[in-house]
VEXDREN-2710 file (C-alpha; in Angstrom, 1 decimal):
% VEXDREN-2710
k/r/px/py/pz
1/MET/115.8/-41.3/6.2
2/CYS/118.4/-39.0/7.7
3/GLY/121.9/-37.6/7.5
4/ILE/124.8/-39.0/9.6
5/ILE/128.3/-37.8/10.7
6/THR/131.0/-39.7/12.5
7/TYR/134.2/-37.9/13.5
8/TYR/137.1/-39.5/15.5
9/ASN/140.3/-37.8/16.7
10/LYS/143.0/-40.1/18.1
11/LYS/144.3/-37.3/20.5
12/GLY/140.8/-36.6/21.7
13/LEU/138.2/-33.9/20.9
14/SER/138.9/-30.3/21.6
15/LYS/136.1/-27.8/21.4
16/GLU/137.6/-26.7/18.1
17/ASN/137.3/-30.3/16.8
18/LEU/133.7/-30.5/18.1
19/LYS/132.9/-27.2/16.4
20/ILE/134.1/-28.7/13.1
21/ALA/131.9/-31.8/13.6
22/LEU/128.9/-29.7/14.4
23/ALA/129.5/-27.5/11.3
24/SER/129.7/-30.7/9.2
25/LEU/126.3/-31.8/10.7
26/SER/124.8/-28.4/9.9
27/ALA/125.9/-28.8/6.3
28/ILE/123.5/-31.7/5.9
29/LYS/120.7/-30.2/8.0
30/HIS/118.4/-30.4/5.0
31/ARG/118.5/-34.2/5.2
32/GLY/116.7/-34.2/8.5
33/VAL/114.5/-31.2/9.4
34/ASP/112.9/-32.9/12.4
35/GLY/115.8/-32.5/14.8
36/GLU/119.4/-33.6/15.5
37/GLY/121.3/-35.8/18.0
38/VAL/124.9/-35.7/18.9
39/ILE/126.7/-38.2/21.2
40/LEU/130.3/-37.9/22.4
41/ILE/132.1/-41.1/23.3
42/ASN/135.3/-41.9/25.1
43/THR/136.3/-45.0/23.1
44/LYS/138.8/-46.0/25.8
45/THR/136.4/-46.0/28.8
46/GLY/133.1/-46.5/26.8
47/LYS/131.5/-43.5/28.6
48/SER/129.3/-41.3/26.5
49/GLN/127.6/-37.9/26.8
50/LEU/124.6/-36.7/24.9
51/LEU/125.1/-33.2/23.7
52/ASN/122.4/-30.6/24.0
53/THR/122.1/-28.5/20.8
54/LYS/119.5/-26.0/19.6
55/ASP/117.9/-28.7/17.4
56/THR/117.8/-31.5/20.0
57/PRO/114.1/-32.4/20.7
58/ALA/112.9/-30.8/24.0
59/ASP/111.8/-34.2/25.5
60/VAL/115.2/-35.8/25.0
61/ALA/117.4/-35.8/28.2
62/THR/120.9/-34.6/27.5
63/ASP/124.2/-34.7/29.5
64/THR/126.2/-31.7/28.5
65/SER/126.3/-28.6/26.2
66/PHE/129.0/-27.2/23.9
67/GLU/129.9/-24.6/26.5
68/ASP/130.2/-27.2/29.3
69/TYR/132.0/-29.8/27.3
70/ARG/135.5/-30.5/28.8
71/ASP/138.2/-30.7/26.2
72/PHE/139.5/-34.2/25.3
73/SER/136.9/-36.0/27.6
74/ALA/135.8/-37.8/24.4
75/ASP/137.4/-38.7/21.1
76/LEU/134.4/-39.9/19.0
77/VAL/131.4/-38.0/17.7
78/LEU/128.3/-39.8/16.3
79/ALA/125.8/-37.3/15.0
80/HIS/122.4/-37.6/13.3
81/ARG/119.9/-35.4/11.5
82/ARG/116.4/-36.9/11.6
83/LEU/113.6/-37.0/9.0
84/SER/110.7/-38.7/10.9
85/ILE/109.1/-41.4/8.7
86/ILE/108.4/-44.4/11.0
87/ASP/107.7/-43.8/14.8
88/LEU/107.4/-40.1/14.7
89/SER/108.0/-39.7/18.4
90/SER/111.3/-39.0/20.1
91/ASN/111.4/-42.7/21.2
92/SER/113.2/-43.4/17.9
93/PHE/115.6/-40.5/18.5
94/GLN/119.2/-41.0/17.3
95/PRO/121.9/-41.6/18.2
96/MET/120.3/-44.6/20.0
97/LYS/121.9/-46.6/22.7
98/ASP/121.0/-50.1/23.9
99/ALA/121.4/-51.8/27.2
100/GLY/125.0/-52.9/26.4
101/ALA/125.9/-49.2/25.5
102/ASN/126.2/-50.0/21.8
103/VAL/125.3/-46.8/19.9
104/ILE/123.8/-46.5/16.4
105/ILE/123.4/-43.8/13.8
106/PHE/121.4/-44.8/10.8
107/ASN/120.4/-43.3/7.5
108/GLY/117.7/-45.2/5.5
109/GLU/114.9/-47.6/6.0
110/ILE/114.8/-51.3/6.8
111/TYR/111.5/-52.2/5.2
112/ASN/111.2/-55.7/6.7
113/TYR/111.9/-54.5/10.2
114/ILE/108.5/-55.8/11.4
115/GLU/109.3/-59.4/10.4
116/ILE/112.8/-59.2/11.9
117/LYS/111.3/-57.7/15.1
118/GLN/108.9/-60.6/15.4
119/GLU/111.8/-63.0/15.0
120/LEU/113.8/-61.3/17.8
121/GLN/110.7/-61.1/20.1
122/SER/110.4/-64.9/19.7
123/ALA/114.1/-65.1/20.9
124/GLY/113.3/-63.0/24.0
125/TYR/114.1/-59.5/22.9
126/THR/111.7/-56.7/24.0
127/PHE/111.3/-53.3/22.4
128/LYS/110.4/-49.8/23.6
129/THR/109.8/-48.2/20.1
130/SER/107.8/-48.9/17.0
131/GLY/110.6/-48.0/14.6
132/ASP/113.3/-49.8/12.7
133/THR/116.4/-48.3/14.4
134/GLU/115.9/-50.3/17.6
135/VAL/115.4/-53.4/15.6
136/ILE/118.8/-52.9/13.9
137/LEU/120.5/-52.6/17.3
138/ALA/118.8/-55.7/18.6
139/ALA/119.6/-57.6/15.4
140/TYR/123.3/-56.7/15.7
141/ASP/123.3/-57.8/19.4
142/ALA/121.6/-61.1/18.4
143/TYR/123.4/-61.9/15.1
144/GLY/126.5/-59.8/15.0
145/GLU/127.7/-58.6/11.6
146/THR/125.6/-61.2/9.8
147/CYS/122.5/-59.1/10.7
148/PHE/123.0/-56.9/7.6
149/SER/122.3/-59.8/5.3
150/LYS/118.8/-60.1/6.8
151/PHE/117.8/-56.5/6.0
152/ASN/115.7/-55.6/3.0
153/GLY/116.1/-51.9/2.6
154/MET/118.5/-49.0/2.0
155/TRP/121.0/-47.9/4.6
156/ALA/124.2/-46.4/5.8
157/ILE/124.7/-47.6/9.3
158/ILE/127.5/-46.9/11.8
159/ILE/127.5/-48.7/15.2
160/TRP/129.8/-48.2/18.1
161/ASP/130.3/-51.6/19.5
162/ASN/131.1/-50.7/23.1
163/LYS/132.0/-54.2/24.4
164/ASN/134.5/-54.8/21.6
165/LYS/135.6/-51.2/21.3
166/LYS/135.1/-50.9/17.5
167/LEU/133.1/-49.1/14.9
168/VAL/131.0/-51.2/12.5
169/VAL/130.1/-49.6/9.3
170/SER/127.7/-51.0/6.7
171/ASN/126.2/-49.8/3.4
172/ASP/123.2/-51.4/1.6
173/ARG/123.7/-53.8/-1.2
174/PHE/123.4/-51.2/-4.0
175/GLY/124.6/-48.0/-2.4
176/ILE/121.2/-46.4/-2.5
177/LYS/122.2/-44.5/0.6
178/GLN/125.7/-43.3/0.1
179/LEU/128.4/-42.9/2.7
180/TYR/131.8/-41.1/2.3
181/ASN/135.0/-41.2/4.3
182/TYR/138.2/-39.4/5.0
183/ALA/141.1/-40.6/7.1
184/ASN/144.6/-39.5/8.1
185/GLU/147.0/-40.8/10.8
186/GLU/145.0/-39.1/13.6
187/GLU/141.5/-38.5/12.2
188/LEU/138.6/-40.4/10.7
189/MET/135.4/-39.1/9.3
190/PHE/132.3/-40.5/7.7
191/ALA/129.4/-38.5/6.3
192/SER/126.3/-38.9/4.2
193/GLU/127.3/-36.2/1.7
194/VAL/130.7/-34.8/0.5
195/LYS/129.7/-31.2/1.4
196/ALA/129.9/-32.3/5.1
197/PHE/133.6/-32.5/4.7
198/TYR/134.0/-28.8/3.8
199/PRO/134.5/-27.6/7.4
200/LEU/137.4/-30.1/7.7
201/LYS/139.5/-28.1/5.3
202/LYS/142.4/-30.5/5.0
203/SER/140.1/-33.2/3.6
204/ILE/139.3/-31.1/0.5
205/GLU/142.8/-29.6/-0.2
206/LYS/143.5/-31.9/-3.2
207/ILE/141.3/-31.8/-6.3
208/ASN/141.0/-35.1/-8.1
209/TYR/141.6/-34.0/-11.7
210/GLN/141.5/-37.6/-13.0
211/THR/137.9/-37.9/-12.0
212/ILE/137.1/-34.4/-13.4
213/ASN/138.7/-35.3/-16.8
214/ALA/136.8/-38.5/-17.0
215/PHE/133.6/-36.5/-16.4
216/LEU/134.5/-34.0/-19.1
217/ASP/135.5/-36.6/-21.6
218/SER/132.6/-39.1/-21.2
219/GLY/130.2/-37.7/-18.7
220/VAL/131.0/-40.6/-16.4
221/LEU/130.6/-40.3/-12.6
222/ASP/130.3/-42.8/-9.8
223/THR/131.9/-45.7/-11.7
224/ASN/134.2/-46.3/-8.7
225/ASN/134.6/-45.0/-5.2
226/ALA/136.6/-41.9/-6.1
227/THR/135.2/-38.3/-5.7
228/PHE/136.3/-34.9/-7.0
229/PHE/138.6/-34.8/-3.9
230/SER/141.6/-37.1/-3.8
231/ASP/141.3/-37.7/0.0
232/ILE/137.6/-38.4/0.1
233/ASN/136.2/-41.7/-1.0
234/ARG/132.9/-43.3/-1.2
235/PHE/132.3/-46.3/1.2
236/PRO/131.8/-49.4/-1.0
237/LYS/128.3/-50.7/-1.4
238/ALA/127.4/-54.1/0.0
239/HIS/130.4/-53.9/2.4
240/ILE/130.9/-54.1/6.1
241/GLN/134.0/-52.5/7.7
242/THR/135.0/-53.0/11.3
243/ILE/137.5/-50.4/12.7
244/SER/139.5/-50.8/15.9
245/LEU/140.2/-47.2/16.8
246/SER/142.9/-48.0/19.4
247/SER/145.0/-49.9/16.9
248/ASN/143.8/-48.2/13.8
249/THR/143.1/-51.6/12.2
250/LYS/140.4/-52.1/9.6
251/ILE/138.7/-55.3/8.3
252/SER/136.5/-54.9/5.3
253/PHE/134.5/-57.5/3.5
254/GLN/131.6/-57.8/1.0
255/TYR/128.6/-59.4/2.5
256/TRP/126.5/-59.6/-0.7
257/LYS/127.4/-60.2/-4.4
258/GLY/124.4/-61.8/-6.0
259/SER/124.8/-64.6/-8.4
260/ASP/125.3/-63.9/-12.1
261/ALA/124.3/-67.4/-13.0
262/VAL/121.4/-67.5/-15.5
263/ASP/118.6/-69.9/-14.7
264/ASN/117.6/-71.4/-18.1
265/SER/114.8/-73.5/-16.5
266/TYR/112.4/-70.6/-16.4
267/THR/109.2/-70.8/-18.3
268/GLU/107.2/-67.7/-19.2
269/LYS/104.4/-68.6/-16.8
270/ARG/106.8/-69.0/-13.9
271/VAL/108.6/-65.7/-14.8
272/VAL/105.3/-63.8/-14.8
273/GLU/104.2/-65.3/-11.5
274/GLU/107.5/-64.6/-9.8
275/PHE/107.8/-61.1/-11.1
276/ASN/104.2/-60.2/-10.0
277/TYR/104.8/-61.7/-6.5
278/LEU/108.1/-59.9/-6.0
279/ILE/107.2/-56.5/-7.3
280/THR/103.9/-56.5/-5.4
281/ASP/105.6/-57.4/-2.2
282/ALA/108.4/-54.9/-2.8
283/VAL/105.8/-52.1/-3.3
284/LYS/103.9/-53.3/-0.3
285/LEU/106.9/-53.1/2.0
286/ARG/107.8/-49.6/0.7
287/LEU/104.4/-48.3/1.5
288/ARG/105.1/-48.9/5.2
289/ALA/105.3/-45.5/6.8
290/ASP/103.6/-43.3/9.4
291/VAL/103.3/-40.5/6.9
292/GLU/101.6/-40.2/3.5
293/CYS/103.4/-41.7/0.5
294/GLY/103.3/-40.3/-3.0
295/ILE/104.4/-41.6/-6.4
296/ALA/106.7/-40.1/-9.0
297/LEU/104.9/-40.6/-12.3
298/SER/106.6/-40.0/-15.7
299/GLY/104.1/-41.8/-17.8
300/GLY/106.7/-44.4/-18.8
301/LEU/106.4/-48.1/-18.1
302/ASP/108.4/-48.2/-14.9
303/SER/106.8/-45.5/-12.8
304/SER/103.4/-46.3/-14.2
305/LEU/103.8/-50.0/-13.1
306/ILE/104.7/-48.8/-9.6
307/CYS/101.7/-46.5/-9.6
308/TYR/99.2/-49.2/-10.7
309/TYR/100.5/-51.8/-8.2
310/ALA/100.5/-49.3/-5.3
311/HIS/97.0/-48.1/-6.2
312/ASP/95.8/-51.7/-6.2
313/LEU/97.4/-52.4/-2.8
314/LEU/96.2/-49.2/-1.2
315/ASN/92.6/-49.7/-2.4
316/LYS/92.2/-53.4/-1.7
317/ASN/89.6/-52.6/1.0
318/ASN/87.7/-50.1/-1.2
319/SER/89.2/-47.2/0.9
320/LYS/89.4/-45.0/-2.3
321/ILE/92.7/-43.4/-1.3
322/ASN/93.4/-40.4/-3.5
323/ILE/97.1/-41.0/-4.1
324/LYS/99.2/-38.0/-4.9
325/SER/101.3/-38.4/-8.1
326/PHE/104.1/-36.0/-9.2
327/SER/105.1/-35.5/-12.8
328/VAL/107.6/-33.4/-14.8
329/ILE/106.1/-31.9/-18.0
330/PHE/107.4/-29.9/-21.0
331/PRO/104.3/-28.9/-22.9
332/ASP/104.9/-28.5/-26.7
333/GLN/108.6/-29.5/-26.4
334/ALA/110.5/-32.6/-27.4
335/GLY/110.5/-35.3/-24.8
336/ASP/107.2/-34.3/-23.1
337/GLU/105.3/-37.2/-21.7
338/SER/102.4/-35.3/-20.1
339/TYR/99.8/-37.0/-22.3
340/PHE/100.7/-40.4/-20.7
341/SER/101.1/-39.1/-17.1
342/LYS/97.7/-37.3/-17.3
343/TYR/96.2/-40.4/-18.9
344/ILE/97.1/-42.4/-15.8
345/VAL/96.0/-39.7/-13.4
346/ASP/92.6/-39.8/-15.0
347/ASP/92.5/-43.6/-15.2
348/LEU/93.3/-44.1/-11.5
349/ASN/91.7/-40.8/-10.3
350/LEU/94.9/-39.7/-8.7
351/ASP/95.6/-36.3/-7.2
352/GLY/98.1/-35.4/-9.9
353/LYS/100.7/-32.6/-9.4
354/PHE/102.7/-31.3/-12.3
355/VAL/105.8/-29.0/-12.7
356/ASN/107.4/-27.5/-15.8
357/PRO/111.1/-27.0/-15.0
358/PHE/111.7/-25.1/-18.3
359/LYS/109.5/-22.2/-17.1
360/GLU/111.2/-22.1/-13.7
361/PHE/114.8/-22.3/-14.9
362/SER/117.4/-20.0/-13.2
363/PHE/121.1/-19.9/-12.6
364/THR/120.5/-19.5/-8.9
365/ASP/118.6/-22.9/-9.0
366/LEU/121.5/-24.4/-11.0
367/GLU/124.0/-23.3/-8.3
368/THR/121.7/-24.6/-5.5
369/LEU/121.2/-27.9/-7.2
370/THR/125.0/-28.3/-7.9
371/TYR/125.7/-27.7/-4.2
372/HIS/123.2/-30.4/-3.3
373/LEU/124.5/-32.9/-5.9
374/ASP/128.1/-32.6/-4.7
375/TYR/129.1/-32.9/-8.4
376/PRO/128.4/-31.0/-11.6
377/LEU/125.2/-31.8/-13.5
378/GLN/125.7/-34.4/-16.3
379/THR/122.6/-33.3/-18.1
380/THR/119.6/-31.0/-17.3
381/SER/117.5/-34.1/-16.5
382/PHE/118.9/-33.8/-13.0
383/TYR/117.5/-30.3/-12.8
384/ALA/114.1/-31.7/-13.8
385/GLY/114.4/-34.3/-11.0
386/TRP/115.3/-31.7/-8.5
387/SER/112.3/-29.5/-9.5
388/LEU/110.1/-32.6/-9.0
389/MET/111.3/-33.0/-5.5
390/ARG/110.7/-29.4/-4.7
391/LEU/107.1/-29.9/-5.9
392/VAL/106.8/-32.9/-3.5
393/SER/108.0/-30.8/-0.6
394/GLU/105.6/-28.0/-1.4
395/ASN/102.8/-30.5/-1.1
396/LYS/104.0/-31.5/2.4
397/LEU/105.0/-35.1/1.5
398/LYS/108.0/-36.9/2.9
399/VAL/107.9/-40.2/1.0
400/LEU/107.9/-40.8/-2.7
401/LEU/107.9/-44.1/-4.6
402/GLU/109.9/-44.2/-7.8
403/GLY/110.6/-46.6/-10.7
404/GLN/114.4/-46.3/-10.6
405/GLY/116.3/-49.4/-11.5
406/ALA/113.9/-51.1/-13.9
407/ASP/115.7/-50.0/-17.1
408/GLU/119.0/-51.3/-15.8
409/LEU/117.7/-54.6/-14.6
410/PHE/115.3/-55.5/-17.4
411/GLY/117.0/-54.2/-20.6
412/GLY/115.3/-50.8/-21.0
413/TYR/117.9/-48.8/-22.8
414/SER/118.4/-48.8/-26.5
415/HIS/122.1/-49.9/-26.1
416/HIS/120.8/-53.0/-24.2
417/PHE/119.0/-54.0/-27.4
418/TYR/122.2/-53.6/-29.3
419/LYS/124.2/-55.6/-26.8
420/TYR/121.6/-58.3/-26.9
421/CYS/121.9/-58.4/-30.7
422/ARG/125.7/-58.4/-30.4
423/GLU/125.5/-61.5/-28.2
424/LEU/123.1/-63.2/-30.6
425/ILE/125.7/-62.8/-33.4
426/LEU/128.6/-64.0/-31.2
427/ARG/126.5/-67.1/-30.2
428/GLY/125.6/-67.8/-33.8
429/LYS/121.9/-67.1/-33.4
430/ILE/121.7/-65.3/-36.7
431/VAL/118.0/-66.1/-37.5
432/THR/116.9/-64.8/-34.1
433/TYR/119.2/-61.7/-34.6
434/PHE/117.5/-60.7/-37.9
435/SER/114.1/-61.3/-36.5
436/GLU/114.8/-59.1/-33.5
437/VAL/116.3/-56.3/-35.6
438/ASN/113.3/-56.3/-38.1
439/ALA/110.8/-56.2/-35.2
440/TYR/112.6/-53.5/-33.4
441/ALA/113.0/-51.4/-36.5
442/GLY/109.3/-51.7/-37.2
443/TYR/108.0/-50.3/-34.0
444/LYS/110.8/-47.8/-33.5
445/ASN/110.3/-46.5/-37.1
446/LYS/113.9/-47.0/-38.0
447/SER/115.6/-48.8/-40.9
448/ALA/116.9/-52.3/-40.2
449/SER/120.1/-51.5/-42.0
450/GLU/120.7/-48.6/-39.6
451/ILE/120.4/-50.9/-36.6
452/HIS/122.4/-53.6/-38.2
453/LYS/125.3/-51.1/-38.8
454/ILE/125.3/-50.0/-35.1
455/VAL/125.4/-53.7/-33.9
456/ILE/128.2/-54.7/-36.3
457/ASN/130.3/-51.7/-35.3
458/ASP/129.8/-52.7/-31.7
459/VAL/130.9/-56.2/-32.4
460/LYS/134.0/-55.0/-34.2
461/LEU/135.0/-52.7/-31.3
462/LEU/134.5/-55.5/-28.8
463/VAL/136.8/-57.8/-30.8
464/LYS/139.4/-55.0/-31.1
465/ILE/139.4/-54.4/-27.3
466/LYS/139.6/-58.1/-26.5
467/ALA/142.5/-58.4/-29.0
468/GLY/144.2/-55.4/-27.4
469/ILE/144.5/-53.5/-30.7
470/THR/142.6/-50.3/-30.0
471/LYS/143.8/-47.2/-28.3
472/GLN/140.9/-45.1/-27.0
473/GLY/142.1/-44.0/-23.6
474/PHE/139.3/-43.6/-21.1
475/LYS/136.7/-44.5/-23.7
476/LYS/138.3/-47.9/-24.0
477/GLU/138.1/-48.4/-20.3
478/TYR/134.5/-47.2/-20.3
479/PHE/133.6/-49.7/-23.0
480/LYS/135.3/-52.4/-21.0
481/LEU/132.9/-51.6/-18.1
482/ALA/129.9/-51.7/-20.4
483/THR/130.1/-55.1/-22.1
484/GLY/127.1/-56.7/-20.3
485/MET/123.4/-55.9/-20.1
486/LEU/123.6/-55.5/-16.3
487/ASP/126.7/-53.3/-16.3
488/ASP/124.5/-50.2/-16.2
489/PHE/123.1/-51.4/-12.9
490/ASP/126.4/-52.2/-11.3
491/SER/128.8/-49.5/-12.5
492/ILE/127.8/-47.2/-15.3
493/MET/124.5/-45.4/-15.1
494/LEU/122.6/-46.4/-12.0
495/PRO/125.1/-45.5/-9.3
496/GLY/125.2/-41.9/-10.5
497/MET/121.5/-41.6/-10.7
498/LEU/121.1/-43.1/-7.2
499/ARG/123.4/-40.4/-5.9
500/ALA/121.6/-37.6/-7.7
501/ASP/118.2/-39.0/-6.6
502/ASP/119.4/-39.1/-3.0
503/ARG/120.7/-35.5/-3.1
504/SER/117.8/-34.0/-5.0
505/SER/115.2/-35.6/-2.7
506/MET/117.0/-35.0/0.6
507/ALA/117.6/-31.4/-0.4
508/PHE/113.9/-31.0/0.3
509/GLY/113.5/-33.5/3.1
510/VAL/111.9/-36.2/0.9
511/GLU/112.6/-39.9/1.1
512/THR/112.5/-41.8/-2.2
513/ARG/111.8/-45.5/-2.1
514/LEU/112.6/-47.8/-5.0
515/PRO/110.7/-51.1/-5.3
516/PHE/112.8/-52.3/-8.3
517/MET/115.8/-52.0/-6.0
518/ASP/114.5/-54.6/-3.7
519/TYR/117.3/-57.1/-3.5
520/ARG/114.9/-60.0/-4.3
521/VAL/113.9/-58.3/-7.5
522/VAL/117.5/-57.6/-8.4
523/GLU/118.5/-61.3/-7.8
524/PHE/115.5/-62.4/-9.9
525/ALA/116.6/-60.0/-12.8
526/LYS/120.2/-61.2/-12.6
527/LYS/119.3/-64.9/-13.2
528/LEU/116.7/-64.2/-15.8
529/PRO/117.6/-65.2/-19.4
530/ALA/118.0/-62.3/-21.7
531/HIS/115.1/-63.4/-24.0
532/PHE/112.7/-62.7/-21.2
533/LYS/113.9/-59.1/-21.1
534/ILE/114.1/-58.5/-24.9
535/ASN/111.8/-60.4/-27.2
536/SER/110.3/-59.7/-30.6
537/GLY/111.9/-56.2/-30.5
538/TRP/110.2/-55.3/-27.2
539/GLN/112.5/-54.3/-24.3
540/LYS/111.4/-55.1/-20.7
541/ASP/109.2/-57.7/-22.3
542/ILE/108.4/-59.6/-19.1
543/MET/107.3/-56.5/-17.3
544/ARG/104.8/-55.7/-20.1
545/LYS/103.5/-59.3/-20.1
546/ALA/103.2/-59.4/-16.3
547/ALA/101.6/-56.0/-15.6
548/LYS/98.2/-56.8/-17.0
549/ILE/96.8/-54.5/-14.4
550/MET/97.9/-51.6/-16.6
551/PRO/96.1/-50.5/-19.8
552/ASP/97.8/-51.5/-23.1
553/GLU/98.3/-47.9/-24.1
554/ILE/100.9/-47.7/-21.3
555/ARG/102.1/-51.3/-21.3
556/TYR/102.9/-51.2/-25.0
557/ARG/104.1/-47.7/-25.6
558/LYS/106.5/-47.6/-28.5
559/ASP/108.1/-44.2/-27.8
560/LYS/110.2/-44.6/-24.7
561/LYS/111.8/-41.3/-24.0
562/GLY/113.6/-41.7/-20.7
563/PHE/113.8/-38.6/-18.5
564/THR/114.4/-36.2/-21.4
565/THR/114.6/-32.4/-21.1
566/PRO/114.8/-29.6/-23.7
567/GLN/118.5/-29.2/-22.9
568/GLU/119.4/-27.8/-26.4
569/ASP/116.8/-25.1/-26.0
570/TRP/118.1/-24.1/-22.6
571/MET/121.7/-23.9/-23.9
572/LYS/120.6/-21.7/-26.9
573/ILE/118.6/-19.3/-24.7
574/TYR/121.2/-18.9/-22.1
575/LYS/124.3/-19.4/-24.3
576/ASN/125.9/-16.0/-23.4
577/ASP/125.2/-16.4/-19.7
578/PHE/126.7/-19.9/-19.7
579/GLU/129.9/-18.7/-21.5
580/ASP/130.4/-15.6/-19.4
581/TYR/129.8/-17.6/-16.2
582/THR/132.2/-20.4/-17.3
583/LYS/135.0/-18.2/-18.4
584/GLN/134.9/-16.3/-15.1
585/ASN/134.9/-19.4/-12.9
586/LEU/137.4/-21.6/-14.6
587/GLU/140.1/-19.0/-15.0
588/ASN/141.6/-19.5/-11.6
589/VAL/141.7/-23.3/-11.6
590/ASN/143.9/-25.8/-13.4
591/LEU/141.7/-25.9/-16.5
592/ASN/141.6/-23.8/-19.7
593/PHE/138.1/-22.7/-20.7
594/GLU/138.9/-21.9/-24.3
595/GLU/140.6/-25.2/-24.8
596/LEU/137.7/-27.0/-23.2
597/LYS/135.2/-25.1/-25.2
598/MET/137.1/-25.8/-28.5
599/SER/137.2/-29.5/-27.7
600/ALA/133.5/-29.6/-27.1
601/SER/132.5/-27.3/-30.0
602/HIS/130.9/-30.2/-32.0
603/ASP/129.4/-31.9/-28.9
604/SER/126.6/-30.0/-27.1
605/ASN/126.5/-32.6/-24.3
606/LYS/130.2/-32.2/-23.6
607/LEU/129.9/-28.4/-23.8
608/PHE/127.2/-28.5/-21.2
609/ARG/129.5/-30.5/-18.9
610/VAL/132.1/-27.7/-19.3
611/TYR/129.5/-25.2/-18.2
612/ALA/128.4/-27.5/-15.3
613/LEU/132.0/-27.9/-14.1
614/ALA/132.4/-24.1/-13.9
615/ILE/129.2/-23.9/-11.8
616/TRP/130.6/-26.6/-9.5
617/PHE/133.9/-24.8/-9.0
618/ASN/132.1/-21.6/-8.2
619/VAL/129.8/-23.3/-5.7
620/LEU/132.8/-24.9/-4.1
621/LYS/134.5/-21.6/-3.7
622/LYS/131.4/-20.0/-2.2
623/HIS/131.0/-22.7/0.4
624/THR/134.7/-23.2/1.4
625/ASN/136.0/-19.7/1.7
END
C-alpha cells in the first residue's frame, strides 16, 4: 500500500517542474512513511535516472540529486511513497525496473501474487524479491495488458513500457485504490489523491460547482469520475489506458465488467457451500502479510463474520493468536454497538481496542480529516472511521481487515428490502410480497402498513420516471441510478465509502483489506437470485445461514444500525461554532450561506453538508495559498 505520482511535460522537465512533482509527492507522504523513490525518464531515449532524496532508503543506489539534475534531460517522473507490508526490505523498492527497462509504480496489493509467481517460474521467470511488485512486472512482460485480469487484489498501477514507449495505467475492478488525472496540451499528471495536484496550480483553477451542488442537494459524491475541480478526474475503475506520449494518443478499455445474469439453478446447499469457500479463501488471501493484521469490529454481521473466519484461519494450528480488534463505541448514546463488539471480543478472546469519537471531537480534527478526504464530510460517520484508523496507528498496526461491501452485495440496507418488495409487486408475486412485509415488520417492530406505504410510493415514483412525467431535477437522476439492488455497489454508496476508507486509513499509514470485495465474491453475489439475499424478512439471509461459526446472538441480530454516530448531538452542542465558521468561510466563494442555511433549515443532514462544505473551502484555502 502506497502513494504514487506520475508527471509528464512534453517540453521536458525543468528544475521548476521537478520541484512541483516533488511537492506533489510530499503532499501524500502520509500514504507511505517507509521511504520514497523517484525516477526520471527520457521517454525518447528510454534512459532513466534514479533521484536521491532525503527519504530515499540509504541502501538504494541512486544516479543524481535535485541539485545535479540537468534541465530537460528527462520529461517523465514516476514517484512512489512506500508503506512496507510484503517484503519489508529495500529489494521491493519502487519505482522498480526490470531487465527490459520497464518501470512500475504501484499502489495496492495483489493477494494472489504467490500463485501467479509460481506460474511464471514454471514459464522460466526468476525473481530477486519476495514481494508482489516484481510479480506484476514479470506478468506484464509475459502476458501484456491481459495480466491485469489475472490479479486478485486492489491496485492503481502505472508502467512505463520502455520498448513500446508508452505508459500503461490500470485501476482495480472496483476502484478500491483510486487514481486521479489531469492533462493539458503539454502536461499529464496522475496521483493517488486529489491534494497531490495542489502544487500544480493550474489544475485546480476551476471549481466544479455542478458536483458541489449535487453534494449539497442529495449528499451524493463519487457517482461518476468528476471531482470538485473541473480539470481533475478520477481514472475509471476496471479500466486500462495506454498512452503514447510522443503522439499524445490514448487507448482506453474496460477489462472487467462482471455478468449481471442471475443463476436460477442455485440451491440453498450449493449457495452456502460456495459462499463459505469463497469468503474463507478471500480472508485467507488478505491475511498474507509480513506485518501483523488487525480487524475492524463494529459488532454487526459483516465485520463479525470477517472476525470469526479470520480467527478460525489463524488458530487452525492451535497457535492461540491474540488478534487485535478495533471498535468505535458511543456509550449511552443512540447507535452504540459496544455490547456486541465486546461480546465478540470476549467470545474469541481478542485483544480489543475501543475509541469514543464523541469524546475526542474537535474542529481541528474536522479540518484535518477534510484535508485527507479531499471532499467535505457527508456525515459524521466518516469522522468515526477516521478516529478508528488513528487508534489502529497508535497500536502500531499497518494492516486492518474490514467488512466493507457486504451490505451492497447481499442486500443489507433497508432500501434494498423495499426494492425487493417493489420487484415482487411488479412481477406479480403478491403473496410472497405480503409474507415478506409481515415478517420484516415483525422483527423490525414496525407496522406492516407503514412498510407497505413506502413500497407503494416507490413503485409509483418508478412508474412516473419510466413514463417521463416527473420533474425532480437531480433527485430524478439519482433515483434512476438507484433502481436495482446492486446499484449501491456500482455507483451510489460504495464508491464514496471506498474513497473515504482509503483516505482515512492512509492518513495514518494503515492498509485496509476488504474480503467481501474479492472479485470472486462479487461475481458470486451478482449472479445470486434475490431471494437468497432477502428471505422471510431477513436481509443478507445467506450470510446468516452460512456463517454457523458465529453465535446466533450475532448472526440473527434484529437491530442493524450501520455505522451510526450521534450527529444530531454534535450539531446541537457546536451549533454556534458551526454557523460562525461556515459564514466566515463561504462568504468569499460563489455560494450564499444564508440561502444555503435557509434551504436546509428543515433537514439537519443537509445543514451538516453546508457546514462540511465550508470546512472544505477553508482547508483548500489553507493548503493552496
